[in-house]
C-alpha positions in Angstrom: 102.3 128.9 80.5 102.4 131.1 77.2 98.5 131.3 76.9 96.5 134.6 76.6 93.5 133.1 77.1 93.4 131.9 81.3 90.3 130.9 83.3 89.6 130.8 86.2 86.7 128.1 86.3 85.3 129.3 90.2 83.2 126.5 90.7 86.5 123.0 90.3 88.7 126.0 91.1 90.7 125.0 88.3 93.3 126.5 86.0 91.7 125.7 82.0 92.9 127.9 79.0 92.1 127.7 75.6 92.2 124.8 72.5 93.9 127.3 70.6 97.0 128.0 73.7 96.3 124.3 74.8 97.7 123.1 71.0 100.6 126.4 71.1 101.7 124.8 74.7 101.7 121.1 74.0 103.8 121.7 71.2 105.9 124.0 72.6 106.3 122.0 75.7 107.3 118.5 73.3 110.2 120.1 71.3 112.9 118.8 72.7 114.7 121.7 74.6 118.4 120.7 74.7 120.7 119.6 77.8 123.8 121.2 78.6 125.7 118.5 80.6 127.3 119.9 84.0 131.6 118.7 83.6 131.8 117.7 86.8 136.0 116.9 87.5 137.3 113.6 88.4 140.9 112.6 90.3 143.4 110.8 88.5 143.1 107.5 90.8 139.0 107.5 89.0 139.6 108.5 85.9 141.9 105.1 85.7 139.9 103.0 87.8 136.5 103.7 85.6 138.2 103.1 82.1 139.3 99.5 83.4 135.5 99.3 85.0 136.2 99.0 88.8 134.5 102.3 89.4 130.9 102.4 87.5 128.7 105.6 87.0 124.9 104.0 87.6 123.4 106.8 88.8 124.4 109.8 87.5 122.4 112.0 85.8 122.6 114.9 82.9 122.7 118.3 84.7 124.7 116.6 88.7 127.0 118.7 89.5 129.0 115.3 91.1 129.3 111.8 90.0 128.1 109.1 92.1 130.8 106.6 90.9 130.0 103.0 92.5 132.1 99.8 93.4 130.9 96.3 94.6 132.8 94.9 97.2 135.3 91.8 97.8 133.8 88.8 97.9 135.3 87.0 100.9 135.1 83.4 101.2 138.3 83.3 103.7 138.0 83.3 107.2 140.8 84.7 108.7 140.0 87.9 106.5 137.5 90.4 107.3 136.7 94.3 104.9 136.8 96.5 106.6 135.7 100.5 105.5 136.6 104.0 105.8 134.9 107.6 104.5 136.7 110.2 103.7 137.8 113.1 102.4 139.7 114.2 99.2 143.1 114.9 100.9 143.2 112.0 103.2 142.9 109.6 100.2 145.5 111.6 98.4 148.0 111.2 101.2 146.8 106.8 101.8 147.1 107.0 97.6 150.5 108.3 97.9 151.7 106.6 101.9 149.9 103.1 102.2 148.6 105.0 105.7 145.6 106.8 106.9 147.8 110.6 107.5 147.9 112.3 111.0 145.8 115.0 110.6 142.6 113.9 112.6 142.1 113.5 116.1 140.5 109.7 115.6 139.6 108.0 112.3 136.3 105.1 112.1 136.8 102.1 110.6 133.6 99.8 109.8 134.2 96.8 109.3 131.3 94.6 106.7 128.1 95.1 104.9 126.5 97.1 108.0 129.4 99.2 108.1 130.0 100.4 104.6 126.0 101.2 104.6 126.9 103.2 107.4 129.7 105.0 105.5 128.0 105.4 102.3 125.2 107.6 104.3 128.1 109.9 104.9 128.2 110.2 100.8 124.6 110.3 100.6 124.4 113.9 103.3 122.1 111.3 105.6 124.8 111.8 108.0 127.4 115.3 108.5 131.2 115.0 109.3 133.1 118.5 108.9 135.6 116.8 106.8 133.7 116.3 103.2 133.9 112.8 102.9 134.4 112.4 99.3 135.9 108.0 99.5 134.8 104.9 101.1 138.2 102.8 101.1 138.0 99.2 101.6 140.4 97.4 103.3 141.4 94.2 102.8 141.8 93.0 106.9 143.1 90.2 108.4 140.0 88.7 111.4 142.4 88.5 114.3 143.5 92.2 113.9 141.3 93.8 113.7 139.2 91.6 115.9 141.8 92.5 119.1 141.1 96.8 117.9 137.2 96.4 118.9 138.4 94.4 121.7 140.2 97.6 123.2 137.8 100.4 122.0 135.3 100.2 119.6 131.5 102.3 119.3 128.1 101.4 118.7 127.3 104.1 116.2 123.9 103.6 114.1 123.4 99.6 112.9 127.2 98.9 112.7 130.1 98.5 115.3 133.0 100.9 114.6 136.4 101.4 116.1 138.2 104.8 116.5 141.4 104.8 114.9 144.0 106.8 116.6 
């Protein structure tokens, strides 16, 4: 505070200061302090999806060091298909983007399905859950329901709020 006459009122135990100092303090607080906008780096595919409106930046604040880009899930109307989700880091996603295949660099890769699966994967991006691959991206796959049912029948694991299949 910029208060030279600060005193302690011992009866109610609150800090008070003179009207002159209060006026000065309020004038300083009401001045618009210029906010320095922090630059965040976007990958080329993120820039493209943001520019075309497929991704939206709906909650990033001015001083954020990263950006929360969001896309709505595809609306699935075909009952023979299912939406599946996987969280991954930039290196893994770049490999997927370049080769149309998940890399074989990890011992296993979690795949979840449905809205509860998306919510589970997003928890890794929100730092509610942790993994050593530093996930930055949530990928949605439109898959054959028969294929996913076959994978889940061979192996599945109960997760928090969903059931996952581990690829690998």
